[in-house]
C-alpha positions in Angstrom: 0.0 0.0 0.0 2.8 2.5 0.8 4.2 2.1 -2.7 0.8 3.2 -4.1 0.5 6.1 -1.7 3.9 7.3 -2.6 3.5 6.7 -6.4 6.5 4.4 -6.4 7.2 2.2 -9.5 6.8 -1.5 -9.5 3.1 -1.7 -8.8 0.7 -3.1 -11.5 -1.8 -0.6 -12.8 -4.7 -3.0 -11.9 -3.4 -3.4 -8.4 -2.8 0.4 -7.9 -6.4 1.0 -9.1 -7.8 -1.5 -6.6 -5.9 0.1 -3.7 -6.9 3.6 -4.7 -10.6 2.6 -5.1 -10.5 0.9 -1.7 -8.9 4.0 0.0 -11.5 6.2 -1.7 -14.4 4.0 -0.4 -12.9 4.3 3.1 -12.7 8.0 2.9 -8.9 8.1 3.0 -7.5 11.7 2.6 -4.2 11.7 0.7 -1.5 13.9 2.2 -1.0 17.3 0.4 2.2 17.3 -1.5 2.9 19.7 -4.4 4.1 17.8 -7.4 4.0 20.5 -10.1 4.0 24.1 -10.3 1.0 25.5 -12.3 -2.7 24.9 -12.9 -4.6 21.8 -13.9 -7.4 22.6 -16.3 -10.7 20.8 -16.1 -12.6 21.3 -19.3 -16.3 20.4 -19.1 -19.5 20.8 -21.0 -22.2 23.2 -19.7 -22.6 23.1 -15.9 -26.4 23.1 -15.9 -26.3 19.3 -16.1 -25.5 18.1 -12.5 -23.1 15.3 -13.5 -20.6 17.7 -14.9 -20.1 20.0 -11.9 -20.2 16.8 -9.7 -17.2 15.4 -11.6 -15.4 18.7 -11.9 -15.8 19.4 -8.2 -14.7 16.0 -7.1 -11.7 15.9 -9.3 -10.7 19.4 -8.0 -11.0 18.2 -4.5 -8.7 15.2 -5.2 -6.1 17.3 -6.9 -6.2 19.8 -4.1 -4.9 17.1 -1.7 -1.8 17.0 -3.8 -1.3 20.8 -3.7 -2.5 21.2 -7.3 -4.6 24.2 -8.3 -7.4 23.8 -10.8 -9.3 25.8 -13.2 -12.8 24.8 -14.3 -13.4 25.7 -17.9 -17.0 25.3 -19.1 -17.7 24.9 -22.8 -20.9 26.3 -24.2 -22.1 28.0 -27.4 -21.7 31.3 -25.7 -18.2 30.8 -24.1 -14.7 29.7 -25.2 -14.7 26.5 -27.1 -12.7 23.4 -26.2 -9.9 23.9 -28.8 -9.3 27.6 -27.6 -8.9 26.2 -24.0 -6.5 23.6 -25.3 -4.5 26.2 -27.2 -4.2 28.4 -24.2 -3.1 25.7 -21.8 -0.6 24.4 -24.4 0.9 28.0 -24.6 1.0 28.4 -20.8 2.2 24.8 -20.3 -0.4 23.8 -17.7 0.4 21.2 -15.1 -2.3 19.0 -16.7 -5.6 18.9 -18.6 -8.7 16.9 -17.8 -11.4 16.9 -20.4 -14.8 15.7 -19.4 -17.1 14.5 -22.3 -15.2 16.6 -24.8 -15.5 16.8 -28.6 -13.8 13.4 -28.8 -17.1 11.9 -27.5 -18.5 12.3 -31.0 -17.6 9.3 -33.1 -16.4 11.4 -36.0 -14.0 13.7 -34.2 -11.0 11.7 -32.9 -8.2 12.5 -30.5 -5.7 14.6 -32.5 -6.4 17.7 -30.6 -4.6 16.4 -27.6 -1.3 15.4 -29.4 0.4 18.9 -29.1 -0.2 18.8 -25.3 1.2 15.2 -24.9 4.2 16.0 -27.1 5.1 18.9 -24.6 4.7 16.5 -21.8 1.5 18.0 -20.5 -0.5 15.3 -18.9 -4.0 14.8 -20.4 -6.8 12.5 -19.0 -10.1 12.1 -20.6 -13.3 11.4 -18.6 -16.2 9.5 -20.2 -17.3 9.3 -23.8 -14.4 6.9 -24.8 -14.1 3.3 -25.9 -11.4 0.7 -25.2 -9.5 2.0 -28.3 -8.9 5.4 -26.8 -5.2 6.4 -27.4 -5.2 8.9 -24.5 -5.2 8.0 -20.8 -8.9 7.9 -19.8 -11.3 7.2 -17.0 -14.9 6.1 -17.8 -18.1 4.6 -16.4 -19.2 1.3 -18.1 -22.3 2.7 -19.8 -23.1 -0.6 -21.5 -23.1 -2.3 -18.1 -25.5 0.4 -16.9 -27.9 -0.3 -19.7 -27.7 -4.0 -18.8 -28.5 -3.2 -15.2 -31.4 -1.0 -16.1 -33.0 -3.6 -18.4 -32.6 -6.4 -15.8 -34.2 -4.2 -13.1 -37.2 -3.4 -15.2 -37.6 -7.0 -16.5 -37.5 -8.2 -12.9 -40.5 -6.0 -12.3 -42.4 -7.7 -15.2 -41.7 -5.2 -18.0 -41.3 -6.4 -21.5 -42.0 -3.3 -23.5 -38.8 -1.4 -22.4 -37.7 1.7 -24.4 -34.7 4.0 -24.5 -34.7 7.7 -24.5 -31.2 8.2 -26.0 -28.9 11.0 -27.1 -27.9 11.3 -30.8 -26.2 8.2 -32.1 -23.1 10.2 -33.1 -22.0 10.1 -29.5 -20.1 7.2 -28.1 -22.1 7.2 -24.9 -25.4 6.7 -26.8 -23.9 3.8 -28.7 -22.6 2.1 -25.5 -26.0 2.5 -23.8 -27.8 1.0 -26.8 -25.3 -1.9 -26.9 -26.0 -2.8 -23.3 -29.7 -2.4 -23.8 -30.0 -4.4 -27.0 -27.7 -7.2 -25.8 -29.6 -7.7 -22.6 -33.0 -7.4 -24.2 -32.0 -10.1 -26.7 -30.5 -12.3 -23.8 -33.9 -12.2 -22.1 -35.9 -13.0 -25.2 -37.4 -9.5 -25.3 -38.2 -7.7 -28.6 -36.2 -4.7 -29.8 -37.6 -2.6 -32.6 -36.8 0.8 -33.9 -39.9 2.4 -32.3 -38.4 1.5 -28.9 -35.6 4.0 -29.3 -36.2 7.7 -29.3 -33.3 10.0 -30.0 -33.3 13.4 -28.4 -31.0 16.0 -26.6 -29.4 15.4 -23.1 -31.6 18.1 -21.7 -34.9 18.6 -19.8 -36.5 19.7 -23.0 -35.1 16.8 -24.9 -36.6 14.4 -22.4 -39.9 16.1 -22.5 -40.1 16.1 -26.2 -38.6 12.6 -26.7 -41.0 10.7 -24.3 -43.9 11.3 -26.7 -42.6 8.7 -29.2 -42.3 6.1 -26.6 -45.7 6.7 -25.2 -47.1 6.3 -28.7 -45.1 3.1 -29.1 -46.8 1.6 -26.0 -43.7 1.3 -23.8 -44.4 0.7 -20.1 -40.7 1.4 -19.0 -38.0 3.7 -20.4 -34.3 3.9 -19.8 -32.9 7.5 -20.2 -29.4 8.5 -21.2 -29.1 11.0 -18.4 -31.0 12.2 -15.2 -32.0 15.5 -16.9 -33.6 13.6 -19.8 -35.4 11.5 -17.2 -36.8 14.4 -15.3 -38.0 15.9 -18.6 -39.6 12.6 -19.5 -41.5 12.6 -16.2 -42.7 16.2 -16.9 -43.8 15.0 -20.4 -45.8 12.2 -18.8 -47.6 14.6 -16.4 -48.4 16.9 -19.3 -50.4 14.0 -20.7 -52.1 13.2 -17.4 -49.9 10.1 -16.9 -47.9 9.3 -13.8 -44.7 7.5 -13.0 -44.4 4.6 -12.1 -48.2 3.9 -12.3 -48.3 4.4 -16.1 -44.7 4.3 -17.0 -41.5 3.4 -15.1 -38.5 5.7 -15.7 -34.8 5.0 -15.2 -32.2 7.9 -15.3 -28.4 7.7 -15.7 -25.7 9.5 -13.6 -27.2 9.2 -10.1 -26.1 12.6 -8.8 -27.5 13.9 -5.5 -30.3 15.5 -7.5 -32.1 12.1 -7.8 -32.8 11.8 -4.1 -34.7 15.1 -4.1 -36.9 14.7 -7.2 -40.6 14.0 -6.8 -40.7 11.1 -6.8 -37.1 10.1 -6.1 -35.5 8.9 -9.4 -34.3 5.4 -10.0 -30.9 6.0 -11.7 -27.7 4.3 -12.7 -25.1 6.0 -10.6 -21.5 6.9 -11.8 -18.9 6.2 -9.0 -17.7 9.8 -9.1 -15.3 9.5 -6.1 -13.5 6.5 -7.4 -13.3 8.0 -10.9 -11.8 11.2 -9.6 -9.2 9.3 -7.6 -8.2 7.5 -10.8 -8.0 10.8 -12.7 -5.6 12.2 -10.0 -3.4 9.1 -10.2 -3.2 9.2 -14.1 -2.4 12.9 -14.1 0.6 12.3 -11.8 1.7 9.0 -13.3 1.2 9.6 -17.0 4.5 8.0 -18.1 3.5 4.6 -16.5 -0.2 4.9 -17.1 -0.3 3.6 -20.6 -3.4 4.3 -22.8 -5.7 1.7 -21.3 -9.2 3.1 -20.3 -9.8 2.7 -16.6 -13.3 1.4 -16.6 -15.5 1.7 -13.6 -18.7 -0.2 -12.9 -21.9 1.8 -12.1 -24.4 1.2 -9.3 -28.2 0.9 -9.5 -29.9 3.4 -7.2 -33.5 2.4 -6.8 -35.9 5.3 -6.2 -39.7 5.4 -6.7 -39.9 6.0 -10.5 -39.9 2.3 -11.2 -42.5 -0.2 -10.3 -44.4 -3.3 -11.4 -45.7 -3.2 -15.0 -49.1 -1.6 -15.2 -52.1 -4.0 -15.3 
């Protein structure tokens, strides 16, 4: 354990990850030790989706324990874009760059934007939106596994007409969710047709609009690609005088603290944010020995009150 805590060589990456995850679960606080001079940038999408500030804040707290300062850099249509941030932190030679669900999450973009940083020995870690072929050190939740967990939970409650409220298929996260969903539906002998998948935006408005297609398709349960989409879907049901879970069960994805305070509390697939943040901190400070393997974390099912038995 001491070799892991002191970032010594000679410890396998898998072993180091298990030790860090166990320490994170136990609430261990790493000693503050300054390892670099400078600022670590955390580039995130818009901060109105609770999962992004949750990841950014938890990563920031982890890095602070090592004496590292951070700068949270949100990317929206009205602010600086990701490439401009990358160019700035390349010029100023940042101590590291963390990118959460960046442009690379679209299947047609790729990872070339991070090459100049890596060539200048600026550590880069990507968070979510990646596959096993990612050429940059990365941390991700197993979205396909989350899709499987959601299907099995709903099938256990008697649902056979299970739909998906998904983001655009050009995003890796959408494809991973659909992979887990379709494989599990098939393994359980449940039908999968095009009308069971509704593509929309990862927003409240997207969920509100997208649920209409699944109501018309006769779904009794829906898995959403994000918690905001799920809340929008519930609002869309209420606008049609339908209720959850009495008329339709809803499962979200992300499992931030928000889900405990919704009405009713949302059933969701939770990302293990603390353990993922610990892995990000390790990869930033051990880039040379980290390799490019994606550190994949298993999600948890948080059962709220938006899922129930199939309607009679």
